[in-house]
C-alpha positions as CSV (number, residue, x, y, z in Angstrom):
1,M,-0.7,-9.4,9.1
2,Q,2.3,-10.5,11.1
3,R,5.2,-8.1,11.9
4,D,7.8,-9.8,9.9
5,D,5.6,-10.5,6.9
6,F,4.7,-6.8,7.1
7,M,8.2,-5.6,7.2
8,K,8.9,-7.6,3.9
9,L,5.8,-6.1,2.4
10,K,7.0,-2.7,3.4
11,L,10.4,-3.1,2.0
12,K,8.6,-4.2,-1.4
13,F,6.4,-1.3,-1.3
14,A,9.2,1.2,-0.9
15,Q,10.8,-0.3,-3.9
16,T,8.3,-0.6,-6.3
17,D,6.7,1.9,-8.9
18,V,3.5,3.5,-8.1
19,A,1.4,0.8,-10.1
20,G,3.0,-1.6,-7.7
21,K,2.2,0.3,-4.9
22,I,-1.5,0.6,-5.5
23,A,-1.3,-3.0,-6.2
24,I,0.1,-4.1,-3.1
25,Y,-2.3,-1.7,-1.1
26,T,-5.5,-2.8,-2.7
27,E,-4.7,-6.3,-3.1
28,T,-2.9,-7.4,0.0
29,P,-5.4,-9.5,2.3
30,G,-5.1,-9.3,6.1
31,L,-3.5,-5.9,6.7
32,S,-4.7,-3.9,9.8
33,T,-5.9,-0.4,9.8
34,A,-2.5,0.6,11.3
35,Q,-0.7,-1.2,8.5
36,Y,-2.6,0.5,5.9
37,K,-2.0,3.9,7.4
38,E,1.8,2.9,7.6
39,L,1.9,2.2,3.7
40,L,-0.1,5.2,3.0
41,R,2.5,7.3,4.8
42,M,4.9,5.8,2.2
43,Y,2.9,6.6,-0.8
44,P,3.7,9.5,-3.1
45,I,1.2,12.3,-2.2
46,E,1.3,13.7,-5.8
47,K,0.0,10.3,-7.0
48,L,-3.0,10.1,-4.5
49,E,-5.5,10.7,-6.9
50,E,-4.4,7.4,-8.8
51,L,-4.8,5.5,-5.6
52,E,-8.3,7.0,-4.8
53,A,-9.5,6.1,-8.3
54,V,-8.7,2.4,-7.9
55,L,-10.2,2.3,-4.3
56,A,-13.4,3.9,-5.7
57,K,-13.5,1.0,-7.9
58,L,-13.4,-1.6,-5.4
């Protein structure tokens, strides 16, 4: 994903609830490994099991 688009996505990710974060993380096409890692660093660690559960179903 292009840098400008990713910056907009990061802002949206930061402002949304956990369900929104999960949706962005799992449904956004074209992210690089580095971009996934950057989003993961912004994800609330105490809710990691919810993200893992969704990822396990993919």
